[in-house]
VEXVEX-71606 format. One line per field, with one value per residue (C-alpha): y, z, x; residue number from 0; residue in one letter. Coordinates in Angstrom, 2 decimals, padded with zeros to 5 digits, always signed. Layout:
// VEXVEX-71606
yy = (Y / ...)
zz = (Z / ...)
xx = (X / ...)
dolo = (NUM / ...)
torpa = (A / ...)
//
This chain:
// VEXVEX-71606
yy = (-004.27 / -004.41 / -004.46 / -006.25 / -004.79 / -007.14 / -005.22 / -007.50 / -009.38 / -008.91 / -007.91 / -010.15 / -010.17 / -006.37 / -006.07 / -003.63 / -001.40 / -003.52 / -001.75 / -000.91 / -002.54 / -002.03 / -000.28 / +002.58 / +003.61 / +006.95 / +008.14 / +011.75 / +012.45 / +009.56 / +005.97 / +003.34 / +002.15 / +005.68 / +005.44 / +002.04 / +003.40 / +006.38 / +004.02 / +002.06 / +005.29 / +006.43 / +003.09 / +003.55 / +001.19 / +003.00 / +000.10 / -001.00 / -003.47 / -003.22 / -006.20 / -005.08 / -006.50 / -006.07 / -002.90 / -001.12 / +000.87 / +001.11 / +002.60 / +005.03 / +006.31 / +006.74 / +008.94 / +011.65 / +011.79 / +012.79 / +009.85 / +011.42 / +009.61 / +006.21 / +003.54 / +001.99 / -000.83 / -002.24 / -005.89 / -007.33 / -010.53 / -011.55 / -013.58 / -013.54 / -016.92 / -016.21 / -014.68 / -017.19 / -016.60 / -012.84 / -012.98 / -015.23 / -012.43 / -010.33 / -013.10 / -011.76 / -008.29 / -009.52 / -009.40 / -010.19 / -010.07 / -008.71 / -007.74 / -008.98 / -007.11 / -006.26 / -002.88 / -001.67 / -002.29 / +001.31 / +000.47 / -000.96 / +001.67 / +000.59 / -003.06 / -002.39 / -000.25 / -003.09 / -005.45 / -003.14 / -002.73 / -006.50 / -006.94 / -004.28 / -005.93 / -009.46 / -008.37 / -010.89 / -011.13 / -012.86 / -014.26 / -014.76 / -013.43 / -013.82 / -011.44 / -012.74 / -011.59 / -013.28 / -014.11 / -015.30 / -017.05 / -019.33 / -021.33 / -018.40 / -018.02 / -019.68 / -020.54 / -020.99 / -023.86 / -022.44 / -023.45 / -020.30 / -017.66 / -020.23 / -021.17 / -024.93 / -025.17 / -023.21 / -024.91 / -023.40 / -022.87 / -025.58 / -027.30 / -026.26 / -027.88 / -028.68 / -025.24 / -025.39 / -021.91 / -018.76 / -016.85 / -016.09 / -015.18 / -011.48 / -010.69 / -009.28 / -011.53 / -011.02 / -013.64 / -014.51 / -015.62 / -019.21 / -019.22 / -019.65 / -023.05 / -024.23 / -022.54 / -024.58 / -027.81 / -027.29 / -027.82 / -024.57 / -023.52 / -020.64 / -021.24 / -022.39 / -019.53 / -020.75 / -024.33 / -023.23 / -021.07 / -023.96 / -026.19 / -023.43 / -022.84 / -026.57 / -026.70 / -023.27 / -021.13 / -018.70 / -016.39 / -014.78 / -011.18 / -010.38 / -007.32 / -007.33 / -003.55 / -003.49 / -006.28 / -004.28 / -001.22 / -002.36 / -005.52 / -006.94 / -005.32 / -008.44 / -007.02 / -003.46 / -002.59 / -003.14 / +000.22 / +001.93 / +000.59 / +001.78 / +005.20 / +005.46 / +004.40 / +007.04 / +009.78 / +009.10 / +009.00 / +011.88 / +014.19 / +016.58 / +019.94 / +022.79 / +020.54 / +017.89 / +016.11 / +016.07 / +018.62 / +018.51 / +015.71 / +014.58 / +012.39 / +015.00 / +014.79 / +018.15 / +019.13 / +020.74 / +021.36 / +024.93 / +023.72 / +021.25 / +023.95 / +025.94 / +023.22 / +024.45 / +022.32 / +024.79 / +025.90 / +029.65 / +029.33 / +027.61 / +029.77 / +029.26 / +031.21 / +033.21 / +031.15 / +027.73 / +025.71 / +023.70 / +021.58 / +019.11 / +017.96 / +018.93 / +019.27 / +021.42 / +021.46 / +024.02 / +025.91 / +024.08 / +026.00 / +025.57 / +027.44 / +029.09 / +027.01 / +023.99 / +022.16 / +020.14 / +017.99 / +016.25 / +014.24 / +014.84 / +015.21 / +017.37 / +017.44 / +019.99 / +021.58 / +020.21 / +021.88 / +021.55 / +022.95 / +025.05 / +023.55 / +020.24 / +018.24 / +016.44 / +014.54 / +012.18 / +010.00 / +011.24 / +011.28 / +013.35 / +013.15 / +015.96 / +017.26 / +015.86 / +017.75 / +017.42 / +019.25 / +021.29 / +019.65 / +016.44 / +014.50 / +012.47 / +010.46 / +007.85 / +007.58 / +007.50 / +009.29 / +008.74 / +011.44 / +013.29 / +011.92 / +014.16 / +013.79 / +016.03 / +016.04 / +012.80 / +010.65 / +008.82 / +006.79 / +004.19 / +004.10 / +004.03 / +005.51 / +004.80 / +007.43 / +009.33 / +008.27 / +010.51 / +010.24 / +011.77 / +014.04 / +012.44 / +009.30 / +007.41 / +004.79 / +002.70 / +001.63 / -000.26 / -003.23 / -002.83 / -005.58 / -004.02 / -007.34 / -008.04 / -006.99 / -009.65 / -008.91 / -010.65 / -010.34 / -011.04 / -013.25 / -014.74 / -014.28 / -015.95 / -014.22 / -015.26 / -014.40 / -012.87 / -011.88 / -008.42 / -008.41 / -004.92 / -003.58 / -000.35 / -000.55 / +001.42 / +001.05 / +000.30 / +001.46 / +000.91 / +003.51 / +005.71 / +004.36 / +006.73 / +006.81 / +008.71 / +010.74 / +009.26 / +005.95 / +003.91 / +001.33 / -001.32 / -001.97 / -003.73 / -003.40 / -003.64 / -002.08 / -002.72 / -000.15 / +001.57 / +000.70 / +002.90 / +002.88 / +004.34 / +006.93 / +005.72 / +002.36 / +000.36 / -001.69 / -004.68 / -006.75 / -006.10 / -005.50 / -005.96 / -005.27 / -002.15 / -001.12 / -001.52 / -000.67 / -000.57 / -003.30)
zz = (-015.86 / -016.53 / -013.88 / -014.11 / -011.91 / -011.18 / -011.03 / -012.62 / -009.73 / -008.30 / -004.85 / -003.39 / +000.14 / +000.04 / +000.29 / +000.76 / -000.93 / -004.08 / -006.48 / -008.24 / -008.00 / -004.52 / -005.88 / -007.04 / -003.49 / -002.77 / -000.05 / -000.14 / -003.45 / -005.36 / -006.00 / -004.40 / -007.79 / -008.46 / -005.36 / -006.57 / -010.01 / -008.44 / -006.25 / -009.32 / -011.03 / -008.03 / -008.04 / -011.72 / -013.33 / -016.17 / -018.31 / -016.68 / -017.76 / -016.00 / -016.14 / -015.66 / -016.01 / -018.95 / -017.41 / -017.98 / -014.80 / -014.00 / -017.39 / -017.20 / -013.75 / -014.62 / -017.59 / -014.97 / -014.14 / -016.30 / -015.84 / -017.42 / -018.47 / -018.15 / -020.69 / -019.55 / -021.44 / -020.53 / -020.86 / -020.21 / -018.31 / -019.73 / -016.66 / -013.06 / -013.24 / -010.75 / -010.68 / -013.03 / -015.78 / -015.31 / -015.70 / -018.77 / -020.57 / -020.46 / -021.56 / -025.07 / -023.75 / -021.38 / -022.79 / -019.78 / -015.99 / -014.69 / -011.35 / -010.43 / -007.78 / -006.68 / -007.60 / -004.00 / -003.16 / -002.12 / -000.48 / -003.66 / -003.81 / -000.38 / -001.42 / -004.59 / -002.74 / -000.24 / -003.17 / -004.81 / -001.51 / -001.08 / -004.60 / -003.92 / -000.65 / -002.04 / -005.35 / -007.12 / -009.90 / -009.31 / -012.03 / -009.65 / -006.19 / -003.73 / -000.82 / +002.65 / +006.05 / +009.42 / +010.51 / +013.69 / +011.65 / +009.09 / +008.65 / +006.66 / +004.05 / +001.64 / +003.80 / +002.53 / +003.20 / +003.00 / +002.74 / +003.48 / +001.06 / -001.42 / -001.46 / -001.67 / -001.45 / -000.78 / +001.43 / +001.12 / +004.43 / +006.39 / +009.32 / +012.82 / +013.76 / +010.13 / +009.13 / +007.32 / +008.74 / +009.96 / +006.75 / +004.48 / +000.80 / +000.25 / -002.84 / -004.86 / -007.24 / -009.49 / -012.25 / -015.68 / -018.81 / -018.07 / -015.35 / -018.01 / -018.96 / -015.48 / -015.55 / -018.62 / -016.71 / -013.89 / -013.92 / -014.59 / -011.55 / -009.09 / -007.41 / -010.44 / -010.04 / -006.58 / -007.85 / -010.79 / -008.49 / -006.08 / -008.97 / -010.31 / -007.04 / -006.64 / -009.94 / -010.08 / -007.91 / -006.45 / -003.67 / -000.76 / +000.39 / +003.79 / +004.37 / +008.16 / +008.58 / +006.62 / +008.67 / +010.47 / +008.25 / +004.96 / +005.10 / +001.97 / +001.23 / +001.79 / +003.84 / +003.82 / +007.30 / +006.04 / +004.31 / +007.64 / +007.73 / +004.16 / +005.02 / +008.05 / +005.95 / +003.28 / +005.84 / +007.77 / +004.59 / +002.55 / +004.70 / +006.06 / +007.72 / +005.18 / +002.18 / +000.21 / -002.37 / -005.52 / -007.83 / -009.30 / -011.82 / -012.49 / -011.16 / -009.88 / -008.65 / -007.42 / -009.01 / -005.88 / -002.23 / -002.91 / -005.30 / -002.65 / -000.03 / -002.28 / -002.14 / +000.83 / +002.89 / +002.75 / -000.65 / -001.22 / -002.31 / +000.95 / +003.18 / +006.88 / +009.63 / +012.00 / +015.14 / +013.50 / +015.25 / +013.04 / +014.69 / +013.30 / +009.71 / +007.88 / +004.15 / +003.06 / -000.63 / -003.10 / -002.35 / +000.92 / +003.58 / +007.32 / +009.51 / +012.92 / +015.91 / +013.98 / +015.24 / +012.95 / +014.66 / +012.28 / +010.64 / +008.44 / +004.73 / +003.61 / -000.17 / -002.61 / -002.25 / +001.23 / +003.94 / +007.65 / +009.74 / +012.90 / +016.02 / +014.39 / +015.43 / +012.78 / +014.30 / +013.71 / +010.60 / +009.02 / +005.21 / +003.53 / -000.26 / -002.44 / -002.04 / +001.49 / +003.84 / +007.61 / +009.34 / +012.54 / +015.87 / +014.36 / +015.54 / +013.02 / +013.99 / +012.24 / +009.43 / +005.64 / +003.59 / -000.16 / -002.55 / -002.08 / +001.34 / +003.43 / +007.15 / +009.88 / +013.66 / +015.27 / +016.00 / +013.32 / +014.59 / +012.81 / +009.95 / +006.15 / +003.90 / +000.16 / -002.50 / -002.32 / +001.13 / +002.94 / +006.73 / +008.81 / +011.81 / +015.17 / +013.75 / +016.10 / +015.05 / +018.05 / +017.49 / +020.69 / +022.37 / +025.96 / +027.04 / +024.94 / +023.11 / +019.48 / +016.99 / +014.69 / +011.69 / +009.05 / +005.53 / +002.37 / -000.04 / -003.07 / -001.50 / +001.74 / +005.06 / +006.73 / +010.30 / +010.25 / +013.04 / +012.28 / +014.72 / +015.77 / +019.04 / +017.42 / +014.32 / +013.46 / +010.40 / +006.83 / +004.34 / +000.59 / -002.06 / -002.14 / +001.07 / +002.92 / +006.59 / +008.43 / +011.56 / +014.90 / +013.55 / +015.63 / +014.37 / +016.57 / +016.20 / +013.04 / +011.12 / +007.32 / +005.16 / +001.42 / -001.37 / -002.20 / +001.14 / +002.91 / +006.70 / +008.43 / +011.26 / +014.81 / +013.60 / +015.67 / +013.25 / +014.98 / +012.00 / +008.44 / +005.96 / +002.20 / +001.57 / -000.18 / +002.74 / +006.49 / +008.80 / +012.41 / +012.57)
xx = (+018.25 / +014.52 / +011.80 / +008.45 / +005.71 / +002.80 / -000.50 / -003.10 / -004.69 / -008.18 / -006.88 / -009.60 / -008.16 / -008.09 / -011.88 / -013.60 / -011.00 / -010.69 / -013.04 / -009.77 / -006.35 / -004.94 / -001.83 / -004.08 / -004.95 / -003.33 / -001.00 / +000.25 / -001.45 / +000.09 / -001.05 / +001.15 / +002.38 / +003.68 / +005.88 / +007.13 / +008.00 / +009.73 / +011.76 / +012.89 / +013.89 / +015.92 / +017.72 / +018.63 / +016.08 / +014.34 / +013.06 / +009.80 / +007.13 / +003.76 / +001.42 / -002.18 / -005.68 / -008.09 / -009.60 / -006.26 / -006.92 / -003.21 / -002.40 / -005.31 / -004.31 / -000.64 / -001.60 / -002.22 / +001.49 / +004.42 / +006.78 / +009.85 / +013.04 / +011.41 / +010.52 / +007.25 / +005.54 / +002.13 / +001.14 / -002.32 / -002.99 / -006.41 / -007.42 / -006.12 / -004.37 / -001.60 / +001.84 / +003.47 / +000.92 / +001.24 / +005.02 / +004.69 / +002.80 / +006.01 / +008.37 / +009.01 / +009.93 / +012.63 / +016.17 / +018.37 / +018.27 / +014.99 / +013.52 / +010.02 / +008.04 / +004.52 / +003.08 / +002.90 / +006.58 / +007.17 / +010.51 / +012.06 / +014.81 / +016.08 / +015.96 / +017.96 / +020.52 / +020.89 / +021.49 / +024.02 / +025.88 / +026.05 / +027.45 / +030.07 / +031.16 / +031.23 / +032.80 / +030.61 / +028.06 / +024.74 / +022.51 / +019.59 / +018.86 / +016.01 / +015.54 / +014.82 / +013.61 / +013.40 / +009.85 / +008.17 / +005.44 / +007.14 / +003.91 / +002.47 / +005.24 / +007.61 / +010.63 / +014.20 / +016.56 / +020.08 / +023.71 / +025.62 / +024.32 / +022.98 / +019.29 / +018.81 / +015.05 / +011.86 / +009.29 / +005.81 / +003.99 / +005.85 / +004.17 / +005.14 / +008.44 / +009.26 / +010.59 / +013.97 / +014.75 / +013.01 / +013.81 / +010.87 / +010.93 / +010.24 / +008.16 / +011.08 / +013.02 / +016.05 / +015.78 / +017.15 / +015.23 / +016.32 / +013.65 / +010.95 / +012.40 / +011.49 / +008.11 / +007.19 / +007.92 / +005.38 / +001.63 / -000.20 / -002.19 / -002.52 / +000.86 / +002.83 / +005.32 / +006.28 / +006.66 / +008.80 / +010.92 / +011.47 / +012.57 / +014.82 / +016.67 / +017.37 / +019.25 / +020.87 / +023.14 / +020.61 / +021.82 / +020.01 / +020.31 / +018.83 / +016.66 / +016.48 / +016.20 / +012.93 / +011.33 / +008.66 / +008.46 / +006.96 / +004.84 / +003.28 / -000.07 / -002.17 / -005.05 / -006.48 / -005.18 / -001.61 / -002.04 / -001.34 / +002.24 / +002.90 / +001.48 / +003.79 / +006.79 / +006.08 / +005.34 / +008.54 / +010.62 / +009.22 / +007.10 / +009.70 / +009.32 / +009.23 / +009.68 / +007.89 / +009.97 / +007.87 / +006.34 / +002.87 / +002.18 / +005.72 / +008.48 / +010.89 / +014.46 / +015.79 / +019.09 / +020.44 / +019.62 / +018.52 / +015.84 / +014.64 / +014.28 / +011.96 / +009.31 / +007.29 / +004.96 / +002.04 / +000.73 / +000.50 / -003.13 / -004.16 / -006.37 / -005.66 / -007.43 / -005.22 / -005.81 / -005.25 / -002.51 / -000.13 / +002.56 / +005.10 / +005.55 / +002.39 / +001.71 / -001.26 / -002.21 / -003.52 / -006.76 / -007.34 / -009.27 / -008.73 / -011.19 / -010.90 / -009.92 / -008.67 / -005.57 / -003.27 / -000.63 / +001.75 / +002.88 / -000.19 / -000.90 / -003.84 / -004.31 / -005.70 / -009.15 / -009.79 / -011.88 / -011.13 / -014.00 / -013.99 / -012.42 / -011.54 / -008.48 / -006.40 / -003.52 / -000.63 / -000.40 / -003.60 / -003.74 / -006.49 / -006.53 / -007.91 / -011.47 / -011.90 / -014.20 / -013.84 / -016.68 / -016.61 / -015.80 / -014.41 / -011.35 / -009.35 / -006.28 / -004.12 / -006.66 / -006.61 / -009.27 / -009.27 / -010.53 / -013.82 / -014.77 / -017.04 / -017.65 / -019.01 / -018.63 / -017.47 / -014.42 / -012.46 / -009.51 / -007.34 / -009.85 / -009.80 / -012.50 / -012.73 / -013.44 / -016.70 / -017.94 / -020.42 / -020.41 / -023.21 / -022.72 / -022.07 / -020.43 / -018.11 / -015.57 / -014.52 / -010.91 / -009.95 / -011.60 / -012.78 / -010.37 / -007.58 / -007.14 / -006.23 / -008.88 / -010.31 / -012.45 / -014.56 / -013.23 / -015.23 / -013.24 / -015.04 / -018.50 / -017.38 / -016.73 / -013.49 / -012.55 / -009.07 / -006.71 / -005.36 / -002.44 / -003.57 / -004.92 / -006.14 / -008.34 / -011.45 / -013.68 / -012.58 / -015.20 / -015.47 / -016.26 / -019.38 / -020.92 / -023.23 / -024.18 / -026.89 / -026.32 / -025.19 / -023.88 / -021.43 / -018.93 / -017.31 / -013.55 / -012.43 / -015.71 / -015.39 / -018.14 / -018.51 / -018.85 / -022.15 / -023.79 / -026.34 / -026.42 / -029.44 / -029.24 / -028.54 / -027.20 / -024.74 / -022.63 / -021.03 / -019.88 / -018.74 / -021.54 / -021.83 / -025.52 / -026.75 / -028.95 / -028.59 / -031.46 / -030.35 / -027.72)
dolo = (0 / 1 / 2 / 3 / 4 / 5 / 6 / 7 / 8 / 9 / 10 / 11 / 12 / 13 / 14 / 15 / 16 / 17 / 18 / 19 / 20 / 21 / 22 / 23 / 24 / 25 / 26 / 27 / 28 / 29 / 30 / 31 / 32 / 33 / 34 / 35 / 36 / 37 / 38 / 39 / 40 / 41 / 42 / 43 / 44 / 45 / 46 / 47 / 48 / 49 / 50 / 51 / 52 / 53 / 54 / 55 / 56 / 57 / 58 / 59 / 60 / 61 / 62 / 63 / 64 / 65 / 66 / 67 / 68 / 69 / 70 / 71 / 72 / 73 / 74 / 75 / 76 / 77 / 78 / 79 / 80 / 81 / 82 / 83 / 84 / 85 / 86 / 87 / 88 / 89 / 90 / 91 / 92 / 93 / 94 / 95 / 96 / 97 / 98 / 99 / 100 / 101 / 102 / 103 / 104 / 105 / 106 / 107 / 108 / 109 / 110 / 111 / 112 / 113 / 114 / 115 / 116 / 117 / 118 / 119 / 120 / 121 / 122 / 123 / 124 / 125 / 126 / 127 / 128 / 129 / 130 / 131 / 132 / 133 / 134 / 135 / 136 / 137 / 138 / 139 / 140 / 141 / 142 / 143 / 144 / 145 / 146 / 147 / 148 / 149 / 150 / 151 / 152 / 153 / 154 / 155 / 156 / 157 / 158 / 159 / 160 / 161 / 162 / 163 / 164 / 165 / 166 / 167 / 168 / 169 / 170 / 171 / 172 / 173 / 174 / 175 / 176 / 177 / 178 / 179 / 180 / 181 / 182 / 183 / 184 / 185 / 186 / 187 / 188 / 189 / 190 / 191 / 192 / 193 / 194 / 195 / 196 / 197 / 198 / 199 / 200 / 201 / 202 / 203 / 204 / 205 / 206 / 207 / 208 / 209 / 210 / 211 / 212 / 213 / 214 / 215 / 216 / 217 / 218 / 219 / 220 / 221 / 222 / 223 / 224 / 225 / 226 / 227 / 228 / 229 / 230 / 231 / 232 / 233 / 234 / 235 / 236 / 237 / 238 / 239 / 240 / 241 / 242 / 243 / 244 / 245 / 246 / 247 / 248 / 249 / 250 / 251 / 252 / 253 / 254 / 255 / 256 / 257 / 258 / 259 / 260 / 261 / 262 / 263 / 264 / 265 / 266 / 267 / 268 / 269 / 270 / 271 / 272 / 273 / 274 / 275 / 276 / 277 / 278 / 279 / 280 / 281 / 282 / 283 / 284 / 285 / 286 / 287 / 288 / 289 / 290 / 291 / 292 / 293 / 294 / 295 / 296 / 297 / 298 / 299 / 300 / 301 / 302 / 303 / 304 / 305 / 306 / 307 / 308 / 309 / 310 / 311 / 312 / 313 / 314 / 315 / 316 / 317 / 318 / 319 / 320 / 321 / 322 / 323 / 324 / 325 / 326 / 327 / 328 / 329 / 330 / 331 / 332 / 333 / 334 / 335 / 336 / 337 / 338 / 339 / 340 / 341 / 342 / 343 / 344 / 345 / 346 / 347 / 348 / 349 / 350 / 351 / 352 / 353 / 354 / 355 / 356 / 357 / 358 / 359 / 360 / 361 / 362 / 363 / 364 / 365 / 366 / 367 / 368 / 369 / 370 / 371 / 372 / 373 / 374 / 375 / 376 / 377 / 378 / 379 / 380 / 381 / 382 / 383 / 384 / 385 / 386 / 387 / 388 / 389 / 390 / 391 / 392 / 393 / 394 / 395 / 396 / 397 / 398 / 399 / 400 / 401 / 402 / 403 / 404 / 405 / 406 / 407 / 408 / 409 / 410 / 411 / 412 / 413 / 414 / 415 / 416 / 417 / 418 / 419 / 420 / 421 / 422 / 423 / 424 / 425 / 426 / 427 / 428 / 429 / 430 / 431 / 432 / 433 / 434 / 435 / 436 / 437 / 438 / 439 / 440)
torpa = (M / Q / A / V / I / L / A / A / G / K / S / S / R / F / W / P / L / N / E / Q / H / K / S / L / L / K / I / M / G / R / P / L / I / W / W / T / I / D / G / L / R / K / A / G / I / K / N / I / I / I / I / Q / G / P / K / K / D / I / E / E / E / L / K / N / Y / E / L / T / N / L / K / I / Q / Y / V / I / Q / P / E / P / K / G / M / G / N / A / L / W / Q / A / K / N / L / L / K / G / Q / F / L / V / L / N / A / E / R / V / D / I / D / E / I / I / F / N / F / Q / F / S / I / F / N / L / K / A / K / F / K / S / V / L / F / G / Q / H / T / D / N / P / Q / L / Y / G / I / M / R / L / R / G / A / R / I / L / E / I / V / E / K / P / G / K / G / K / E / P / S / D / I / K / V / V / G / V / Y / L / L / E / P / K / F / F / D / Y / Y / Q / K / V / K / K / E / K / Y / D / F / E / K / A / L / S / L / Y / V / K / E / N / D / V / K / I / I / M / L / N / K / L / E / S / R / T / P / S / L / K / Y / P / W / H / L / F / A / L / E / K / Y / L / F / D / K / F / L / K / K / N / K / F / L / F / L / K / N / Q / V / F / L / P / K / N / R / K / E / E / S / E / I / K / N / I / A / K / S / A / K / I / A / K / N / V / V / I / E / G / N / V / Y / I / G / E / N / T / K / I / F / E / G / A / V / I / K / G / P / C / Y / I / G / D / N / C / I / I / G / N / N / S / L / I / R / E / Y / T / N / L / E / K / D / V / L / I / G / A / F / A / E / V / T / R / S / I / F / Q / E / N / V / H / C / H / S / G / Y / F / G / D / S / I / F / G / R / G / C / R / I / G / A / G / T / I / T / A / N / V / R / V / D / R / G / E / I / K / T / K / L / K / V / K / S / E / K / L / K / V / E / T / G / L / K / S / L / G / V / I / M / G / E / N / T / K / T / G / I / H / C / S / F / M / P / G / V / L / I / G / S / N / C / K / I / Y / P / N / S / L / V / K / E / G / Q / T / S / A / R / L / T / G / V)
//
């Protein structure tokens, strides 16, 4: 079987973290697309086609990793014309059944194992399969009409009371080349893949496989705050006490349990002061320095060449990529720092910082509303600001690349800040900002 990974879109709803494709954001030292590729490999799929944009940023990033025993081909989608057009670019490379998935589908190995288990139990062969999950919000998704295990129809975003079921289409598809015959019949537009798929399932025997156990663990990466759920999934799956299951710059599958146990969670070159407290599952990378009085409470990932200052507290589900500096007397919890972010004293909770941010001393990120209600935010999509319900009661700031703040800045819950912004000292930021300079907002 071949797999087609879709990684060519603009990730517009992922602002302000969309300076690069969203699958290139890193968790535990690896871009999300690396985890997806590794999942395919573990499930036995070694022939992979990656559809990327004209910048070739996916291909350039993956050059940094030795993807052994895999055949990877890159295809360019010249313009972001939707999923159907992206898949069409790979048509001539597809020889038989193929799997279609998004680049950030880090749970793909579990999905494929679920599929293989279903085939074994049913003792059947499927030409085409869609994967489904129950949902409480069918109005937001493509919803399946079923007869037993066969899919009769897909209704896109049905009105309330008109839902054919409560089972949504998950963004993983097992298809055959015959699908392209149906794609050629539909009008070419943004959602032509969905229209072709709906036509295809009406005229062919397409089966459903349910993925109920993954319902709340790995949502689609639609908005930037969804990155927290993917981080938690990867931490819980891979970040184990006294071991971390990959070696530097290569896809790695240990040959035996002894070899696994030799992969320690703290690098030998890390320098850790004597009175530092480390609890739980914590990974500490090469040449990282942790100074006196610091407390690390896992699960946490701290990458290479990081600095954790005196008396700082780093606690659960915090991800610090390489070259991150956390100054003295800072508290960081449930946050994701991309590479080369520097901050000083302050509080950083349920927040995400893009590459190269510089955060002044005394910065506070408020992450809970006073009334403890759901946090809403304003998202920039195609130069417009849309008010979006996050579904979260804890959310701090999400900041794009290379933004700089002065000392004693405060951010209200759910604030989104664009890339390359400058925020003056003593600013109170109440709403998301895109401008290059802010002067006391």
